[in-house]
C-alpha positions, 0 to 999 in steps of 0.5 A, a space after each residue: 397133702 396127706 389125708 389122715 382121715 375123715 372121721 365124719 362129724 355127726 350133726 347134732 344141730 338143725 340147719 342154720 343160714 348164714 350171710 354169706 354171699 349167695 349161699 342158702 339152703 334149699 331144694 333141686 332149684 335155687 333162689 335164682 331157679 338154677 336146677 341142679 345138674 344131678 338130681 337124687 330124689 329124696 327118698 334115696 338121701 341117706 342119713 349118716 351114721 357111725 360104723 362099729 367104732 362110732 366113727 362116722 361114714 360119710 365117704 361110704 354114704 357118699 359113694 352109696 348115693 353115687 352108686 345109686 345115681 350112676 347104677 354102680 351095682 358092685 358098690 350099691 350097698 357100701 354103706 351098709 357093708 361099713 356098718 360093722 366095720 370102723 368108720 372114717 375114710 381116706 383115699 387109701 382106705 376107700 381103695 381097700 374097702 371097694 377091693 375086699 367087698 368086690 373079691 367076697 362078691 365076686 364081682 369085678 372092681 368098678 371103673 373110679 377116680 379119686 383125685 387130690 388138689 385144687 382143680 374145680 374143673 375137674 369137678 364141673 367136668 365130672 358134673 357136666 357128664 352126670 356124674 355124681 362127686 363125692 368131695 370133702 367138705 370143711 365148712 359150711 357157708 350156710 352156718 351148719 355145724 355152728 360155723 366151726 370146721 368139720 372133717 366131712 364127705 358130701 356129694 357135689 351134685 350142681 357145678 356151673 361155675 358160678 353155682 355149686 351145690 351139695 347134698 350134705 348126709 347129715 341133712 338128707 332132703 335138702 341141698 345147699 347152694 354157694 358160689 365158686 369161692 364159697 365151694 373151693 373153701 369148703 372143698 380144700 378147707 380153706 387153702 389145702 388140697 380137696 379130695 374127690 371120688 368119682 364112679 366112672 360108669 355113665 349117668 342115667 338118662 334124663 327124667 322126661 320132661 312135660 313140653 
């Protein structure tokens, strides 16, 4: 599947609920008491916006979320870097932007991988090692975007085989929970290949918990 590019829909509506099995909007703990594997504090959640041509910067908002979480200093300002540049994103563009940005800053390109396919286990492995993943997102199982298909990228923050959860940069401050089938449809558009971006920096240490 060739990615022409994600123009990144900018949400104009409020979060909605649908009758999709299990899918719901909430916080870092879902309706069954499952807690997200990667919990980025809400103060770091970004609101998507357009680049110089008005096209959305969802890809680069997602990359910044992961950069903050994994302390990837080279790309922590990639979202702001794109404010004065055309929006939209696809794998080759991500490579080019990171390369140019790092060259301008005089820093090495961070280690990262891009994946195109349908292997959910690849995503689950990334989450179990504490990494946040940028993933394509074509549908909302909770009815966001009026139920229509969108060209968008979000962050996968939980994937345990039963529950999957995303942080959508059009709806900061909330987490959207869904089952595996709903996530696979959202990620791949219902039958194609999904796109994922993962920085290889290690995850931060776990947050201390009181006994």
